[in-house]
C-alpha positions in Angstrom: -19.5 22.6 -95.0 -19.1 24.0 -91.5 -20.5 22.7 -88.3 -23.9 21.4 -87.5 -24.0 23.0 -84.1 -23.3 26.6 -83.0 -19.8 27.2 -81.6 -19.7 27.7 -77.8 -17.2 30.2 -76.5 -16.1 30.6 -72.9 -13.7 33.2 -71.7 -11.5 30.6 -69.9 -11.1 28.6 -73.2 -11.4 25.3 -71.4 -14.2 24.2 -73.7 -13.8 25.6 -77.2 -16.4 23.5 -79.0 -18.5 23.3 -82.0 -20.9 20.8 -80.5 -22.9 23.3 -78.6 -24.1 23.1 -75.0 -23.8 19.8 -73.3 -26.7 17.9 -71.9 -26.8 17.1 -68.2 -24.6 14.2 -67.3 -27.5 12.0 -66.2 -29.5 12.5 -69.4 -26.3 11.8 -71.4 -25.9 8.4 -69.7 -29.6 7.6 -70.2 -29.4 8.6 -73.9 -26.3 6.5 -74.4 -27.8 3.5 -72.7 -31.0 3.9 -74.8 -29.0 4.2 -78.0 -26.1 1.8 -77.2 -27.4 -1.0 -79.4 -28.0 1.4 -82.4 -24.6 3.0 -82.2 -22.5 -0.1 -81.8 -22.2 -0.3 -85.6 -20.5 3.1 -85.9 -17.1 2.9 -87.6 -14.6 5.7 -87.2 -11.3 6.4 -88.8 -8.9 8.8 -87.1 -6.3 11.0 -88.8 -3.8 12.9 -86.7 -1.0 15.5 -87.1 1.0 15.6 -83.9 4.3 17.3 -83.2 5.0 16.4 -79.5 2.7 13.5 -79.2 -0.1 15.3 -77.3 -2.5 15.2 -80.3 -1.7 11.5 -80.9 -2.4 10.8 -77.2 -5.8 12.6 -77.4 -6.6 10.5 -80.5 -5.7 7.3 -78.8 -7.7 8.2 -75.7 -10.7 9.1 -77.8 -10.4 5.9 -79.8 -10.3 3.9 -76.5 -13.3 5.6 -75.2 -15.3 5.2 -78.4 -14.3 1.5 -78.4 -15.8 1.2 -74.9 -19.0 2.5 -76.5 -18.7 -0.5 -78.9 -17.6 1.6 -81.9 -15.2 0.2 -84.4 -12.0 2.1 -85.0 -11.1 1.3 -88.6 -7.7 3.0 -88.4 -5.5 5.6 -86.7 -3.0 7.2 -89.1 -1.2 10.4 -89.8 -3.0 13.1 -91.8 0.0 13.2 -94.2 -0.1 9.4 -94.7 -3.8 8.5 -94.4 -5.1 5.0 -94.3 -7.4 5.2 -97.4 -9.0 1.9 -96.7 -9.9 2.9 -93.1 -11.4 6.2 -94.4 -13.5 4.4 -97.0 -14.7 1.9 -94.4 -15.6 4.5 -91.8 -18.9 6.2 -91.2 -17.2 9.0 -89.3 -13.7 10.5 -89.8 -12.1 12.3 -86.9 -9.3 14.7 -87.9 -6.9 16.1 -85.3 -4.1 18.7 -85.4 -1.9 20.6 -83.0 -2.1 24.4 -82.9 0.9 26.5 -83.8 1.4 30.3 -83.7 2.2 33.0 -81.3 0.7 33.1 -77.8 -2.1 35.5 -78.4 -2.4 35.8 -82.2 -1.7 33.9 -85.4 -2.8 30.5 -84.0 -3.7 27.9 -86.7 -4.0 24.2 -86.9 -0.8 22.8 -88.4 -2.6 20.1 -90.6 -4.8 22.5 -92.6 -2.6 22.2 -95.8 -2.3 18.4 -95.4 -6.1 18.1 -95.1 -6.5 19.6 -98.6 -4.6 16.6 -99.9 -7.0 14.1 -98.3 -9.3 12.1 -100.6 -12.8 13.5 -101.1 -15.0 12.5 -98.3 -18.4 13.4 -99.7 -21.1 11.5 -97.9 -19.0 11.0 -94.8 -19.6 12.6 -91.4 -16.5 14.1 -89.8 -15.5 15.8 -86.6 -12.3 17.8 -85.8 -10.2 18.3 -82.8 -7.1 20.4 -82.1 -4.7 20.4 -79.1 -3.3 23.6 -77.8 -1.0 24.9 -75.0 -2.3 28.4 -74.1 -5.1 29.5 -76.4 -6.5 28.0 -79.6 -7.7 31.2 -81.1 -10.0 30.4 -84.0 -8.0 27.2 -84.9 -11.0 25.0 -84.5 -13.0 27.1 -87.0 -10.2 26.9 -89.5 -9.8 23.1 -89.0 -13.6 22.4 -89.3 -13.7 24.6 -92.4 -10.7 22.7 -94.0 -12.4 19.3 -93.2 -15.7 20.6 -94.7 -13.8 21.5 -97.8 -13.1 17.8 -98.4 -16.9 17.3 -98.9 -17.5 15.8 -95.5 -20.4 16.8 -93.3 -18.8 18.2 -90.2 -20.8 17.4 -87.1 -18.6 19.4 -84.7 -15.2 19.7 -83.1 -13.4 20.4 -79.8 -10.2 22.3 -78.9 -8.4 20.2 -76.3 -6.0 21.7 -73.8 -2.8 19.7 -73.6 -2.9 20.2 -69.8 -6.3 18.4 -69.8 -5.9 15.7 -72.4 -7.8 13.0 -70.5 -10.7 15.2 -69.4 -11.1 16.9 -72.8 -10.7 13.6 -74.8 -13.5 12.1 -72.6 -15.6 15.1 -73.3 -14.9 14.8 -77.1 -15.9 11.1 -77.1 -19.0 11.8 -75.1 -20.1 14.5 -77.5 -19.4 12.4 -80.5 -21.6 9.6 -79.1 -24.3 12.0 -78.2 -24.2 13.8 -81.6 -24.5 10.6 -83.6 -27.3 9.4 -81.3 -29.2 12.6 -81.9 -28.6 12.6 -85.6 -29.9 9.0 -85.9 -32.9 9.6 -83.7 
């Protein structure tokens, strides 16, 4: 349960992450090029809870970027109506939720209760992401904990600002590729 990497906190909240510090850009490219052949067999299922469409857009963008890395996306479905076959086929399950709550307190990922209804994912790797407007609070920690409670091994997560969906979705996809390359090395 929990995350495999220490949580990184920055005061500007642009990079709430459980993946830890990022490698330099050039070394990330070299590592991905080296590991590209090994990682092309990764299968990922994506489960999303979205209110306004921002979390869904982040999931679609992440799926497109992972597909460019030759990953197979086995399914993209709602957390409340998961594609069980896609989850079973996947090596990695990505779970995303939007953050609700007051501006400075009470933030939480909306999908936490629905995640407890997901099938057991023992033996699966998972990663979490949440989208937020102003401040995610400790929503990412709550989300990764709920995902870990399914029995999945949580490799990390990222809080994605809705004002930077493209940039943060790209960062999330890059970190996923890097994390799986490191874990398979």
